[in-house]
C-alpha positions in Angstrom: 0.0 0.5 -0.1 1.2 3.5 -1.0 0.4 6.2 1.7 0.6 9.9 -0.5 -0.3 11.9 2.5 2.2 13.9 3.3 4.7 13.4 6.6 3.1 10.5 7.3 6.4 9.3 10.3 4.7 9.8 13.3 4.7 7.3 16.3 1.7 7.7 19.0 3.3 4.9 21.7 2.6 3.9 26.0 5.0 3.5 28.5 2.9 1.5 31.4 3.8 1.5 35.2 1.9 -1.4 36.2 0.4 -1.0 39.1 2.0 -3.8 41.1 5.6 -1.8 40.9 3.9 1.8 41.6 2.2 1.0 44.7 -1.5 2.5 43.0 -4.2 0.7 42.5 -4.3 1.4 38.9 -1.6 0.7 36.3 0.6 4.5 35.4 1.0 5.7 32.0 2.9 8.2 29.6 1.8 9.0 26.3 3.8 10.1 23.8 4.7 10.9 20.3 7.5 11.1 18.0 9.0 11.4 14.0 12.3 10.1 15.3 12.4 5.6 15.6 10.7 5.1 19.0 14.5 3.1 20.0 15.8 6.3 19.2 13.4 8.5 21.2 13.8 6.4 24.1 17.1 5.6 24.0 15.8 3.0 26.6 14.5 5.5 29.1 17.7 9.0 28.5 15.6 10.2 25.8 13.8 11.6 29.0 16.5 13.4 30.7 15.4 16.5 32.0 11.9 15.9 31.7 9.3 14.7 34.2 8.7 11.5 33.0 12.5 10.7 33.8 11.5 10.9 37.4 9.6 7.8 37.0 12.3 6.0 35.1 14.7 6.7 37.4 12.3 4.7 40.5 11.4 2.1 38.2 13.2 1.3 35.5 13.1 1.2 32.3 13.2 -2.6 32.0 10.2 -2.7 34.7 7.7 -0.3 32.3 5.9 -1.8 29.1 6.4 -0.2 25.9 4.1 -0.2 23.1 3.2 0.9 19.8 -0.4 2.5 19.3 0.1 3.7 15.9 2.1 4.7 13.4 3.0 6.0 9.8 0.8 8.7 10.9 0.8 12.9 9.9 2.5 14.7 13.0 -1.7 16.2 13.1 -2.5 12.9 13.1 -0.5 11.9 15.7 -1.3 14.6 18.1 -4.9 14.2 17.7 -4.8 10.6 18.5 -2.3 10.9 21.6 -4.8 13.6 23.4 -7.8 11.0 22.7 -5.8 8.5 24.5 -5.0 10.5 27.3 -8.3 11.9 27.6 -9.5 8.2 27.3 -6.7 7.0 30.2 
């Protein structure tokens, strides 16, 4: 399939801290988008240095979190809209 839309390199992803690890009665989520390859963006958690989410990476450990790609090959506008929908849903 050929995608003729402009700028279709964006990905929506989610990092999940399981409730068993967090000590809460619910999972903790971080939803994000990137125009890079997700692994380059994440850099095993080091891609978040200087951001609030990095505190969670240090506290719970990158390997203890679940990392899921929700959608890929989106335009930036599609990714931003989808990110908002997921955040509101969670």
